[in-house]
C-alpha positions in Angstrom: -182.8 -164.4 44.7 -184.3 -163.0 47.8 -182.1 -162.9 50.8 -184.4 -165.5 52.5 -183.9 -167.8 49.4 -180.2 -167.3 49.6 -180.0 -167.9 53.2 -182.0 -171.2 52.6 -179.5 -172.3 50.1 -176.6 -171.4 52.1 -178.0 -173.3 55.1 -178.6 -176.4 52.9 -175.1 -176.3 51.5 -173.7 -175.8 55.0 -175.5 -178.9 56.0 -173.9 -180.7 53.1 -170.3 -179.5 53.8 -170.6 -180.3 57.5 -171.9 -183.7 57.1 -169.5 -184.5 54.4 -166.5 -183.3 56.4 -167.6 -185.1 59.3 -168.0 -188.3 57.2 -164.6 -188.0 55.7 -162.9 -186.9 58.9 -161.4 -184.0 57.0 -159.6 -186.1 54.5 -159.3 -185.0 50.9 -157.3 -185.4 47.8 -156.3 -188.9 48.3 -158.0 -192.4 48.0 -158.5 -194.8 50.7 -154.9 -196.1 50.3 -153.5 -192.7 51.0 -152.3 -192.1 47.5 -153.2 -189.0 45.3 -156.6 -189.6 43.9 -158.1 -188.5 40.6 -161.5 -188.0 39.3 -162.9 -188.6 35.7 -165.6 -186.0 34.8 -167.6 -186.8 31.7 -169.9 -184.0 30.3 -172.2 -184.2 27.3 -171.4 -181.2 25.0 -169.5 -177.9 24.5 -172.4 -176.5 22.4 -174.0 -175.2 25.6 -172.4 -172.6 28.0 -174.2 -174.3 30.8 -172.2 -177.5 30.2 -168.8 -175.6 29.8 -169.6 -174.0 33.2 -170.5 -177.3 34.8 -167.2 -179.0 33.6 -165.0 -176.0 34.7 -167.0 -175.8 38.1 -166.3 -179.5 38.8 -162.6 -179.2 38.0 -162.3 -176.2 40.3 -164.1 -177.7 43.2 -162.3 -180.9 43.1 -159.0 -179.2 42.6 -159.8 -177.4 45.9 -159.9 -180.8 47.6 -156.5 -181.8 46.1 -157.8 -184.1 43.5 -156.5 -184.4 39.9 -159.3 -184.5 37.3 -159.7 -185.7 33.7 -162.5 -183.6 32.0 -163.9 -185.0 28.7 -166.9 -183.6 26.5 -168.6 -186.1 24.2 -169.9 -183.8 21.6 -173.4 -185.2 22.3 -172.2 -188.6 20.9 -173.3 -191.5 23.4 -170.7 -194.0 22.0 -168.0 -191.3 22.2 -168.9 -190.7 25.8 -169.0 -194.4 26.8 -165.6 -194.7 25.2 -164.2 -191.6 27.2 -165.5 -193.2 30.4 -163.9 -196.5 29.5 -160.6 -194.7 28.9 -160.9 -193.0 32.3 -161.6 -196.4 34.1 -158.5 -198.0 32.2 -156.4 -195.0 33.5 -157.2 -195.8 37.1 -159.4 -192.8 38.3 -160.7 -193.2 41.9 -164.2 -191.9 41.0 -166.4 -191.0 38.1 -168.9 -188.1 37.7 -171.1 -188.5 34.5 -173.5 -186.2 33.0 -174.8 -188.5 30.3 -175.7 -187.9 26.7 -177.9 -191.1 26.7 -178.8 -192.4 30.1 -179.2 -195.9 28.8 -175.8 -196.3 27.2 -173.7 -197.1 30.3 -174.6 -200.7 31.4 -171.4 -202.5 30.1 -168.9 -199.7 31.0 -170.4 -199.3 34.5 -169.9 -203.1 35.0 -166.3 -202.5 34.4 -166.2 -199.6 36.8 -167.7 -201.9 39.5 -165.1 -204.5 38.8 -162.4 -201.8 39.2 -164.0 -200.5 42.5 -164.7 -197.1 41.0 -167.9 -195.3 42.4 -170.0 -193.5 40.0 -171.9 -190.4 40.6 -174.6 -189.5 38.1 -174.4 -185.7 37.5 -177.8 -183.8 36.7 -178.9 -186.5 34.3 -179.7 -189.9 35.8 -178.0 -192.9 34.3 -180.5 -195.5 33.6 -180.6 -199.4 33.7 -177.5 -199.9 35.8 -177.2 -200.8 39.5 -173.8 -199.4 39.5 -174.7 -195.8 40.2 -173.7 -194.9 43.7 -175.4 -191.4 44.0 -177.2 -188.8 41.9 -176.6 -185.0 42.3 -179.1 -182.7 40.5 -181.9 -180.2 41.0 -185.5 -180.8 41.8 -186.4 -181.8 38.3 -190.1 -182.0 39.1 -190.1 -178.4 40.4 -188.4 -177.3 37.1 -191.4 -178.4 35.1 -193.9 -176.9 37.7 -192.3 -173.6 37.5 -192.4 -173.5 33.8 -196.1 -174.4 33.6 -197.0 -172.2 36.5 -195.4 -169.2 34.8 -197.6 -169.9 31.7 -200.9 -170.3 33.6 -200.2 -167.3 35.8 -199.0 -165.2 32.9 -202.3 -165.9 30.9 -204.3 -165.1 34.0 -205.9 -168.5 34.2 -204.8 -168.9 37.9 -206.6 -165.9 39.2 -209.3 -165.9 36.6 -208.3 -162.6 35.0 -207.5 -164.2 31.6 -210.1 -164.3 28.9 -209.6 -167.7 27.4 -209.5 -170.0 25.7 -205.7 -169.7 25.0 -203.6 -171.6 22.5 -200.5 -173.4 23.7 -198.0 -175.7 22.0 -195.7 -178.1 24.0 -192.1 -179.0 23.7 -190.1 -181.5 25.6 -186.4 -182.2 25.7 -184.3 -185.2 24.4 -185.9 -188.6 24.5 -182.9 -190.2 25.9 -182.5 -187.8 28.7 -184.2 -189.0 31.9 -184.9 -185.4 33.0 -187.0 -184.8 30.1 -189.7 -187.1 31.6 -189.7 -185.3 35.0 -189.8 -181.8 33.4 -192.7 -182.8 31.1 -194.8 -184.8 33.4 -194.6 -182.0 36.0 -195.5 -179.4 33.6 -198.4 -181.4 32.3 -199.7 -182.0 35.8 -200.3 -178.2 35.9 -201.5 -177.8 32.3 -203.6 -180.8 31.8 -206.6 -179.6 33.9 -206.7 -176.4 31.8 -206.5 -178.4 28.6 -209.3 -180.7 29.8 -211.5 -177.8 30.7 -210.8 -176.0 27.3 -209.1 -172.9 28.9 -206.0 -174.1 27.1 -206.0 -175.4 23.4 -203.3 -177.4 21.8 -204.3 -176.9 18.2 -201.7 -179.4 16.9 -203.1 -182.1 19.3 -199.6 -183.1 20.2 -199.7 -183.7 23.9 -198.0 -187.1 24.5 -194.3 -186.7 25.3 -193.2 -189.0 22.5 -194.8 -186.6 20.1 -193.0 -183.4 21.4 -189.5 -184.5 22.4 -186.5 -182.7 20.8 -183.3 -184.9 20.0 -180.3 -183.5 21.8 -182.2 -180.5 23.1 -181.4 -179.0 19.8 -182.5 -175.4 19.0 -182.6 -175.6 15.2 -184.8 -178.7 15.6 -187.1 -176.9 17.9 -187.1 -174.0 15.4 -188.0 -176.3 12.6 -190.9 -177.9 14.6 -192.2 -174.4 15.6 -192.2 -173.2 12.0 -194.2 -176.3 11.0 -196.7 -175.8 13.7 -197.1 -172.0 12.9 -197.7 -172.9 9.2 -200.1 -175.8 9.8 -202.0 -174.7 12.9 -201.7 -170.9 13.2 -202.4 -169.4 9.9 -205.6 -167.9 11.1 -205.0 -167.6 14.9 -202.2 -166.3 17.1 -200.5 -168.7 19.6 -200.5 -167.4 23.2 -197.9 -169.7 24.9 -195.1 -172.2 24.2 -193.9 -174.5 26.8 -190.2 -174.8 26.1 -188.0 -176.8 28.5 -184.5 -175.3 27.7 -183.1 -171.9 26.7 -181.4 -173.2 23.6 -184.7 -174.5 22.2 -186.4 -171.3 23.4 -184.1 -169.3 21.2 -184.9 -171.4 18.2 -188.7 -171.2 18.9 -188.6 -167.5 19.2 -186.7 -167.1 15.9 -189.5 -169.1 14.2 -192.1 -166.9 15.8 -190.4 -163.7 14.7 -190.1 -165.2 11.1 -193.9 -165.4 11.2 -194.4 -161.9 12.3 -194.5 -162.1 16.1 -192.7 -159.6 18.2 -194.5 -156.4 17.1 -197.0 -154.2 19.0 -199.7 -155.6 16.7 -198.6 -159.2 17.1 -196.7 -159.7 20.4 -194.7 -162.7 21.1 -196.4 -165.5 23.1 -195.2 -166.5 26.5 -192.1 -168.7 26.0 -190.5 -170.5 28.9 -187.0 -171.9 29.3 -184.4 -173.3 31.5 -180.7 -172.9 32.6 -180.5 -169.0 32.6 -178.1 -169.0 29.6 -176.8 -165.5 28.7 -178.6 -165.4 25.1 -181.9 -166.1 26.8 -181.3 -163.6 29.7 -180.7 -161.1 27.0 -183.8 -162.2 25.2 -185.7 -161.8 28.5 -184.4 -158.3 28.9 -185.5 -157.6 25.4 -189.1 -158.7 26.1 -188.8 -161.7 23.9 -188.4 -165.0 25.9 -190.7 -164.6 29.0 -188.9 -166.9 31.6 -186.2 -169.2 32.4 -185.5 -171.5 35.2 -182.2 -170.9 36.9 -180.2 -173.7 38.3 -176.9 -172.6 40.1 -174.4 -175.0 38.7 -171.8 -173.6 41.1 -173.9 -175.2 43.9 -174.3 -178.3 42.0 -170.6 -178.7 41.4 -169.9 -177.9 45.2 -172.5 -180.7 46.3 -171.0 -183.2 43.9 -167.4 -182.4 44.9 -168.4 -183.2 48.6 -170.2 -186.3 47.3 -167.1 -187.4 45.5 -165.0 -186.9 48.5 -167.3 -189.0 50.7 -167.5 -192.0 48.3 -163.6 -191.9 47.8 -163.3 -192.4 51.5 -166.0 -195.1 51.6 -168.3 -192.7 53.5 -172.1 -191.9 53.0 -172.5 -188.3 51.6 -175.3 -185.9 52.7 -178.6 -186.9 50.9 -182.1 -185.5 50.9 -184.0 -187.8 48.4 -184.1 -191.5 48.8 -187.2 -192.5 46.8 -187.8 -190.3 43.7 -185.1 -191.4 41.2 -185.5 -195.1 40.2 -183.3 -195.8 37.2 -184.9 -199.2 36.5 -182.4 -201.3 38.4 -182.3 -199.3 41.8 -183.7 -196.3 43.5 -180.5 -194.0 43.3 -180.0 -191.9 46.6 -179.8 -188.3 45.6 -179.1 -184.8 46.7 -181.4 -182.2 45.0 -181.0 -178.4 44.8 -183.7 -175.8 44.5 -184.4 -174.3 41.0 -185.6 -170.7 40.8 -188.0 -169.0 38.2 -186.4 -166.0 36.7 -188.2 -163.3 34.5 -187.6 -159.6 33.7 -188.7 -158.7 37.1 -186.0 -160.6 39.1 -183.1 -161.5 36.7 -180.7 -158.8 38.0 -181.3 -159.8 41.7 -181.1 -163.5 41.1 -178.5 -163.8 38.4 -176.3 -160.6 38.4 -176.2 -159.7 42.1 -175.4 -163.3 43.0 -172.4 -163.3 40.6 -173.8 -166.1 38.4 -173.8 -163.8 35.3 -171.4 -160.7 34.8 -173.4 -157.5 34.2 -170.8 -156.9 31.4 -172.0 -160.1 29.7 -175.5 -158.9 29.4 -174.6 -155.7 27.3 
């Protein structure tokens, strides 16, 4: 990350901190009744290092405020996660932070949270269909999709006209029950669609509607299976130039399928493959000239913003917010604080990820 970018992030976070501290009068670690407060944290899965980091970051930040925490992982099972949240409510937590497996699964349990006067913060993935979501903390999900699609069009030379198309591309989207999937995909398609319409980009499978390209649970092996099918059916006689992948775990599976079909040699180079979350396996893949790009979202900053948001709502104060209109969950527009994502490739991964301390240099060996 450039010094200017880091200064901007630091300034934004400084604003969050100062506003939140002012709102709470410096109080922390206790509820409105003065007793020690606790926070329930519900995370979706342990299969992604990203979510392991999120959970631990949230625990650490809230501990810094003096809160006790209960952290649960749902193994990507919506029913399991709802049961975990219900148990947290029954235990008397003072606030809930939920990164949902299925954003539509929480209506009844959040009614129970409301009855118990427990505020709910939706973490990274917006909870849908419930009016009982106080706030949303995430990244600019529209920009994530834009960064991925921009990387493809710029990498192929379509933006400056240096590319000699038409180029072939296939499209992947995330989990159909994750609200972020829609934001990522629609933003990507806003960039890609004009080139598809002009014929500069060709989707040989014809699969361009989001419901045709979603990947349950963001699962890498599922993405690998679909990529194998596409290569067998559509690319036996022509190479593929780019793959829109919304998440690193899927990207690794997609690249595995491509390599099984002979890609990754001087005679048959890998196509441009995007990603998201700057996970270590994908950063190593970028270093090895396999995956081309990922979108970095500093989950340390997200945990920090969310912790201040929790501290505000526990003290019946309004937290710092910067988006009051984008995230309609079907029952209300949920007030949000959004952080900036950053596009990462081989040219800047060291500066953005290693020099910032997000990833240890030793982890990339």
